[in-house]
C-alpha positions in Angstrom: -0.2 0.2 0.1 1.3 3.3 -0.9 2.1 5.2 2.3 0.6 8.6 0.2 -2.8 7.7 -2.2 -2.5 4.5 -0.2 -3.3 2.8 -3.7 -2.3 -0.9 -3.4 0.9 -1.5 -5.4 3.3 -4.3 -5.8 5.7 -5.2 -3.0 8.4 -4.2 -6.4 7.3 -1.0 -6.7 9.8 1.3 -5.6 8.2 5.0 -6.4 4.6 4.4 -6.6 2.9 4.8 -10.0 -0.5 6.6 -8.9 1.3 9.6 -7.6 4.9 9.4 -7.7 5.7 9.3 -4.0 9.1 6.6 -3.2 8.5 4.2 -1.1 10.7 1.5 0.1 10.0 -2.7 0.3 8.3 -3.3 3.4 9.4 -3.3 6.2 8.8 -6.7 6.5 10.5 -7.7 3.9 13.7 -5.9 5.5 14.2 -8.9 8.0 16.2 -11.8 6.0 15.4 -15.3 7.4 18.8 -16.8 7.4 19.8 -13.8 10.1 16.5 -15.4 12.4 18.1 -17.4 14.1 19.4 -19.0 11.5 15.9 -19.7 9.4 14.1 -21.5 11.8 11.5 -19.2 12.5 9.8 -17.5 9.2 11.1 -13.9 9.4 7.6 -12.5 8.2 5.9 -14.1 11.9 9.5 -13.4 14.0 8.0 -10.4 16.3 4.4 -12.3 16.6 6.5 -15.7 17.2 8.4 -13.4 20.6 5.0 -12.4 22.1 3.5 -16.2 21.1 7.3 -17.4 23.1 6.9 -15.0 26.0 2.9 -15.8 27.0 3.8 -20.0 26.5 6.9 -19.0 29.0 4.8 -17.5 32.0 2.1 -20.2 31.1 4.6 -22.4 31.9 6.1 -20.9 35.2 3.1 -20.3 36.6 1.3 -24.3 35.7 4.7 -24.7 37.7 4.4 -22.9 40.7 0.6 -23.6 40.6 1.7 -27.5 41.1 3.9 -26.4 44.2 0.9 -25.0 45.7 -0.8 -28.2 44.9 -2.9 -28.0 42.3 -3.1 -31.2 40.4 -5.0 -29.4 37.1 -2.8 -26.5 36.7 -2.1 -26.8 33.5 -5.4 -27.2 32.4 -6.4 -24.2 34.5 -4.9 -21.6 36.7 -5.1 -20.5 40.0 -6.1 -16.8 41.9 -3.1 -17.2 43.7 -0.3 -17.4 41.2 -2.3 -15.1 38.5 -2.0 -12.4 41.1 1.6 -13.3 42.2 2.4 -13.6 38.2 1.0 -9.6 37.5 -2.8 -10.7 36.9 -4.9 -7.0 36.9 -6.4 -7.0 40.7 -8.5 -3.9 40.6 -7.3 -2.6 44.2 -3.1 -3.9 44.1 -3.1 -1.5 40.7 -5.0 1.6 42.5 -2.5 0.8 45.4 0.0 1.7 42.9 1.0 -1.4 41.5 0.9 0.0 37.6 3.2 -2.9 36.2 -0.3 -4.9 36.4 -1.7 -3.4 33.4 1.2 -4.5 31.4 2.6 -7.7 32.7 -1.3 -9.3 32.7 -1.4 -9.1 29.1 1.2 -11.6 29.2 -0.8 -14.3 31.4 -3.4 -16.8 30.5 -6.2 -18.8 33.2 -6.0 -21.5 31.6 -4.8 -24.4 28.3 -8.1 -23.4 26.6 -7.7 -19.8 27.5 -3.6 -19.6 26.1 -4.8 -21.4 23.2 -7.6 -19.1 21.2 -5.3 -16.1 21.8 -2.6 -17.8 20.6 -4.2 -18.6 17.5 -5.6 -15.4 17.1 -2.3 -13.3 17.3 -0.2 -16.0 14.3 -2.2 -15.1 12.0 -3.4 -11.6 12.8 -0.2 -10.1 14.3 1.7 -10.9 11.0 -1.1 -9.1 8.9 -0.5 -6.0 11.0 4.1 -6.2 10.8 2.9 -6.8 6.9 0.4 -3.6 7.3 2.2 -0.9 9.5 5.6 -2.1 9.9 7.7 -3.8 13.0 8.0 -0.6 14.8 4.2 0.2 14.7 2.7 -3.3 15.3 5.1 -3.7 18.6 3.5 0.0 19.9 0.1 -0.9 19.3 0.4 -4.0 20.7 1.9 -3.3 24.0 0.3 0.3 24.1 -2.9 -1.4 23.7 -2.4 -4.1 26.2 -1.9 -1.1 28.6 -5.2 0.7 27.8 -7.0 -2.1 27.7 -6.1 -3.5 31.7 -6.0 0.9 32.7 -10.2 0.9 31.5 -10.5 -2.8 32.5 -9.4 -1.3 35.9 -11.8 1.4 35.6 -14.3 -0.7 35.1 -14.7 -4.1 37.2 -13.1 -5.2 40.5 -12.9 -8.8 39.0 -9.4 -10.3 38.6 -8.3 -10.6 34.7 -5.5 -11.3 32.6 -5.2 -12.6 28.7 -3.3 -11.2 25.1 -7.3 -10.4 24.0 -6.6 -6.3 24.9 -3.7 -5.9 22.8 -5.3 -8.6 20.1 -8.6 -6.3 20.3 -6.0 -3.7 19.7 -4.4 -5.3 16.1 -8.2 -4.8 15.3 -9.0 -1.3 16.0 -5.5 -0.8 14.3 -7.0 -2.6 11.0 -10.0 -1.1 11.3 -8.6 2.6 11.2 -6.8 1.3 8.3 -9.5 0.6 6.6 -11.2 3.8 8.0 -8.1 6.2 6.5 -8.7 4.2 2.4 -11.5 6.0 0.6 -11.1 2.9 -1.7 -13.0 0.0 -2.1 -10.5 -2.4 -0.6 -10.6 0.1 2.4 -14.2 -0.6 2.7 -13.7 -4.0 2.5 -10.7 -4.1 5.3 -12.9 -2.2 7.2 -15.9 -4.3 7.4 -14.4 -7.2 7.7 -12.3 -6.5 11.5 -15.0 -4.9 12.5 -16.9 -8.4 12.2 -14.2 -9.5 14.1 -14.4 -6.8 16.7 -18.2 -7.5 16.8 -18.2 -11.5 17.3 -16.3 -11.3 20.0 -17.3 -8.5 22.0 -20.8 -10.4 21.4 -18.7 -13.9 22.8 -18.0 -11.4 25.8 -21.2 -11.2 26.8 -21.9 -15.3 27.5 -21.3 -15.2 31.5 -19.8 -18.7 31.3 -16.8 -17.0 29.9 -15.7 -14.6 32.2 -14.8 -12.5 29.2 -13.6 -8.9 30.2 -15.4 -6.9 27.8 -14.0 -4.2 29.3 -10.0 -4.4 28.6 -11.2 -5.7 24.5 -13.3 -2.2 24.3 -10.0 -0.3 26.2 -6.8 -2.2 23.9 -9.7 -1.7 20.6 -10.0 1.8 20.8 -6.5 2.2 21.5 -4.9 0.5 18.9 -7.7 2.6 16.1 -6.4 5.3 18.4 -2.1 5.4 17.1 -3.0 3.4 14.4 -5.1 6.8 13.4 -2.8 8.8 13.8 0.2 6.6 12.9 -0.4 6.1 8.9 1.9 3.3 7.3 4.8 3.3 7.1 7.0 5.8 4.7 10.6 5.4 3.2 12.8 4.1 6.3 14.8 7.1 6.7 12.2 9.9 7.3 12.3 11.4 11.0 8.7 9.8 11.8 10.2 6.1 10.9 13.1 6.6 13.0 10.0 8.0 15.6 8.1 4.6 15.4 11.3 2.4 15.7 12.4 5.1 19.2 8.8 4.5 20.1 8.7 1.2 20.1 11.5 0.4 22.1 10.5 2.9 24.8 7.4 0.4 24.7 9.7 -3.1 25.1 11.1 -1.1 28.0 8.7 -0.1 29.9 6.7 -3.5 29.6 10.3 -4.9 30.3 10.6 -2.2 33.3 6.7 -3.9 33.9 8.2 -7.6 34.1 11.2 -6.3 36.9 8.8 -4.9 39.2 5.9 -7.5 39.2 9.6 -9.8 40.1 10.2 -7.4 42.6 6.8 -8.4 44.0 6.7 -12.3 43.6 10.5 -12.3 45.5 8.9 -10.0 48.7 6.1 -12.1 48.9 5.7 -14.6 51.9 6.0 -17.7 50.8 
């Protein structure tokens, strides 16, 4: 997609044939497959795979900890104490200053089905967003939508909450923003497809059996849409704007890493 006129062009074009805007190769193609762990991880899914590995790593750690507490069914469903220790969103804890839970909660999951469903969606959706917006914007959308989702959840509900779905809704919001900004039939199709995704997920969240945190979904969706609408799609990588987005991505990663450090320090200080 041309970053200037938003016409759809081929990945071989270096100048848009419609508006003569200079374009570079897609951000997702700048990474050499041979440079990504010897080609073991497909380069178009590298960032998404990193998110998935973090999620599964946290899940394995929580299962081991929960089993140590005597929870024999920990592999399928985790207990509240384990979720609390590892950084789930608890309204009272956040209000008492444990802000880092807004970031860590999105990398935790309450059970095998929970992480399985979210991973399935992230595997495809994350790649689509990175292909359109580039790695830097994708990372910012994911991490900030995660925080935005659990921030609204904290104000909305006292129920504990975890899961990557707030960030996933942020990615859906980013794709809706793409459709809104692209005033073509293709843009309309993109907008319609992802609005339907959002509606289905929010309707699913109304089912009482699954205890879905729709506030986190709405917060993530809104955050992702706003940031993506303002961000636009990547231009030539050497522009100051693109450098700013790389810095924003690193700042988001640093903030998330610091949140996990705070979680670890809090975990270590808890009585056995």
